C-alpha positions as CSV (number, residue, x, y, z in Angstrom):
1,M,198.5,108.9,38.0
2,L,201.4,108.8,36.0
3,A,199.6,107.1,33.4
4,Q,197.8,110.6,32.6
5,L,200.8,112.0,31.9
6,P,202.8,112.4,28.3
7,T,206.1,110.9,28.0
8,R,209.0,112.2,27.4
9,T,212.8,110.8,26.2
10,L,215.7,112.8,27.7
11,H,219.1,110.9,26.6
12,T,221.9,113.3,29.2
13,H,225.2,112.4,31.4
14,T,225.1,112.0,34.9
15,V,227.7,111.7,37.7
16,V,226.7,108.2,39.4
17,T,226.7,106.3,35.6
18,D,229.0,105.4,33.2
19,G,228.3,107.4,29.7
20,R,225.0,109.0,28.2
21,H,221.2,107.4,28.5
22,K,218.6,107.3,27.5
23,F,215.7,108.6,30.2
24,D,212.0,107.9,29.8
25,G,209.5,109.1,32.2
26,V,207.2,112.7,32.9
27,L,208.1,116.0,33.3
28,V,208.2,117.0,37.1
29,R,206.3,120.4,36.0
30,D,203.3,118.3,34.2
31,L,202.9,116.2,37.7
32,L,202.5,119.1,39.5
33,D,199.4,120.8,37.1
34,L,198.6,118.2,37.5
35,V,197.6,117.5,41.2
36,G,197.5,121.2,41.5
37,A,200.4,121.8,43.8
38,R,201.2,125.4,44.7
39,G,204.0,125.8,46.8
40,Q,207.8,127.0,46.0
41,T,209.3,124.3,46.8
42,A,209.8,119.8,46.4
43,R,211.6,118.4,49.3
44,A,211.8,115.4,47.6
45,I,212.6,112.1,49.4
46,A,213.8,108.9,48.8
47,L,213.2,105.4,50.1
48,N,216.6,105.2,52.0
49,R,215.2,108.7,53.6
50,Y,218.0,110.9,51.7
51,T,216.1,113.9,51.8
52,V,216.8,117.3,49.4
53,D,214.6,120.7,48.7
54,I,214.0,121.2,45.5
55,P,213.0,125.4,43.8
56,R,209.8,124.5,42.1
57,H,211.2,126.7,39.5
58,D,213.8,124.6,38.2
59,F,210.3,122.1,37.1
60,Y,209.7,124.8,34.5
61,R,213.2,126.1,34.2
62,F,214.0,122.8,32.5
63,D,212.9,120.0,30.9
64,V,213.5,118.5,34.7
65,L,212.5,114.6,34.8
66,L,210.5,111.8,36.7
67,A,212.5,108.7,35.0
68,T,210.8,105.5,35.3
69,H,212.5,104.2,31.9
70,M,216.9,103.9,32.0
71,D,217.8,102.8,28.7
72,D,214.8,100.8,27.5
73,Q,215.0,98.9,31.3
74,R,212.5,99.8,34.2
75,L,213.8,101.1,37.1
76,L,214.2,98.8,40.2
77,P,214.8,99.6,43.7
78,E,218.0,98.2,43.8
79,D,219.1,100.6,41.0
80,K,218.0,104.1,41.5
81,G,214.1,103.0,41.2
82,P,211.4,102.7,40.9
83,L,211.3,107.3,40.3
84,W,214.6,109.1,39.5
85,I,214.1,113.1,39.2
86,V,216.6,113.6,36.1
87,Y,218.0,116.9,34.8
88,P,219.0,117.2,31.6
89,R,222.4,117.5,32.4
90,D,223.8,117.8,28.9
91,D,221.8,120.7,27.6
92,H,222.4,123.7,30.8
93,R,226.1,124.1,30.6
94,Q,224.7,125.5,34.6
95,L,223.5,121.7,35.4
96,R,226.3,121.4,35.3
97,D,227.3,122.5,39.4
98,I,227.5,120.2,42.2
99,R,224.9,122.4,43.3
100,Y,221.8,120.6,40.9
101,D,223.5,117.4,41.4
102,Y,222.4,116.8,44.8
103,R,218.6,117.3,43.2
104,W,219.5,114.0,41.0
105,V,217.3,111.6,43.7
106,W,217.2,108.4,42.7
107,Q,214.9,106.4,44.4
108,L,212.0,108.5,44.8
109,E,209.0,107.4,47.6
110,R,207.7,110.9,48.0
111,L,207.7,114.7,47.2
112,I,205.7,116.8,49.1
113,I,204.8,120.1,48.0
114,Q,205.9,123.5,50.4
């Protein structure tokens, strides 16, 4: 399903890695539009069962990426993969707030729209 969507590239810093990185993947909003998602909240669940609710409007307000690659390397489960929700932190000052840091879900297993 992800292969049907256009890929995007984002360069940004994270709070869990050193330096600025290149991320490739698809915009979360493109995926939500493709599947016709309707709810107002996305519950993101990671492989380790970390769970956080993300307001749907985040995905339309910012170019939030569902990253599959970092620095041209496929994300693997042992290193933040297979999917990582990545915000354009360097592009928007307000995204440097801890509230947004909790929404960077790595090892994403599932998104449930509520």
